[in-house]
DOBALO-908025 format. One line per 5 residues: number of its first residue (from 1); their letters; for each residue x, y, z of C-alpha. Coordinates in steps of 0.02 Angstrom, whole numbers. Example, Ala and Ser with C-alpha at 12.3 -4.5 7.8 and 13.67 -1.06 7.14 Angstrom:
// DOBALO-908025
1> AS> 615/-225/390  684/-53/357
***
This chain:
// DOBALO-908025
1> MDMSD> 656/-414/233  666/-492/407  498/-464/493  582/-438/662  668/-283/594
6> IIKFY> 502/-202/541  382/-95/641  213/-88/556  104/61/601  -64/131/555
11> SKSKL> -198/228/648  -270/77/738  -111/-22/774  -75/-63/956  101/5/952
16> FKEFS> 175/154/861  6/214/795  62/390/839  164/391/678  2/390/578
21> NFTLH> -65/554/509  -233/499/580  -174/520/761  -265/661/848  -135/772/930
26> SFEID> -129/958/898  27/1045/837  76/1205/751  160/1247/586  180/1422/514
31> NNIFI> 64/1498/645  -76/1374/604  -140/1242/724  -191/1069/662  -274/926/755
36> SGEHA> -189/792/650  -54/767/520  -191/729/394  -268/901/421  -99/986/397
41> FHYFK> -62/884/241  -220/938/151  -209/1117/213  -37/1132/133  -97/1049/-26
46> YNLLS> -229/1182/-60  -133/1326/18  26/1299/-82  -74/1273/-242  -162/1439/-208
51> VKTEN> 7/1526/-194  65/1449/-358  -84/1496/-467  -98/1662/-558  -286/1647/-582
56> LVRKD> -356/1758/-443  -524/1669/-434  -440/1499/-420  -316/1570/-294  -460/1624/-181
61> ELENY> -551/1458/-202  -398/1357/-154  -346/1470/-11  -521/1473/64  -535/1284/47
66> SLKFV> -367/1260/133  -434/1349/288  -562/1209/314  -420/1101/382  -352/1228/509
71> GLEPH> -386/1253/694  -439/1154/846  -616/1141/776  -591/1130/588  -730/1109/461
76> FKTPL> -668/931/432  -691/860/608  -589/700/598  -433/643/506  -543/532/397
81> DAKRG> -651/683/355  -492/778/312  -433/636/200  -600/634/110  -603/824/97
86> GGKRG> -427/826/28  -447/678/-87  -545/643/-245  -709/684/-157  -645/854/-103
91> KSLNN> -605/1009/-206  -554/950/-379  -380/987/-443  -325/1002/-623  -180/899/-694
96> DEINF> -52/1039/-672  -103/1061/-490  -95/873/-458  77/862/-539  144/1007/-436
101> WNEIS> 74/933/-275  150/764/-316  320/849/-335  315/936/-166  204/825/-56
106> SEVQY> 349/726/18  440/882/78  277/947/151  252/782/244  431/793/308
111> KICNS> 394/966/377  235/899/459  329/754/542  462/872/609  329/990/677
116> RISAD> 238/846/760  392/784/854  432/962/908  258/976/984  249/802/1061
121> NDLKM> 392/733/1166  306/563/1182  303/549/993  487/595/987  527/463/1118
126> SLLKS> 428/331/1021  523/374/865  689/355/957  626/193/1037  596/122/863
131> DKKYL> 786/115/854  847/69/679  698/-38/633  613/-14/465  453/88/488
136> LHQEN> 314/25/377  154/124/362  42/-28/341  -76/-6/195  -167/-157/126
141> RGKSP> -266/-76/-14  -211/-39/-190  -85/-122/-304  57/-6/-257  17/115/-115
146> IWGGR> 112/278/-114  115/330/69  117/155/142  147/-22/91  139/-203/143
151> IDKNT> 250/-355/142  204/-486/13  168/-647/109  241/-756/-29  398/-662/-77
156> GELIG> 433/-556/78  454/-405/-35  385/-232/-1  234/-184/-105  213/4/-112
161> QNKLG> 323/156/-90  302/179/99  339/365/87  272/404/261  377/267/341
166> KIWMK> 533/325/249  504/505/302  489/451/485  651/353/469  738/507/398
171> VREEL> 672/615/540  731/482/665  904/477/586  919/666/604  874/665/790
***
């Protein structure tokens, strides 16, 4: 992959950091306001799992937990707090719940990206300005990151799935 055809982004990058789910910019989806994509992502995780379960106690637990990610002053104050609250340190999920979330998480993220560009014209313009370049959500940890990736310095190959970058490229293509 030619490095000049790649735009690397993450929450602290100088350019195109607005593509990161850690960017603070409020937007609305389904009558809920979120302060970041990360908040929306974890809200939908717990909310959609609550809809799926038939166990009424678990349904209430998951639904109530999902509300901690909503609003202009959510329980989880920062995107990093939201990531921690929605990750392994947050409300535990069973294997069936994890498998279901893994099946639908990409379409949820797609919905989040579309909602973000609808709410933020500057973000939309940045996405269009990225032209046809490959968008890489730079992630240096882990053997094979799911939502991001990195370019191997020796082989030039992509390590990781780069799901977030691919979703942004799909949204850009559809504009």
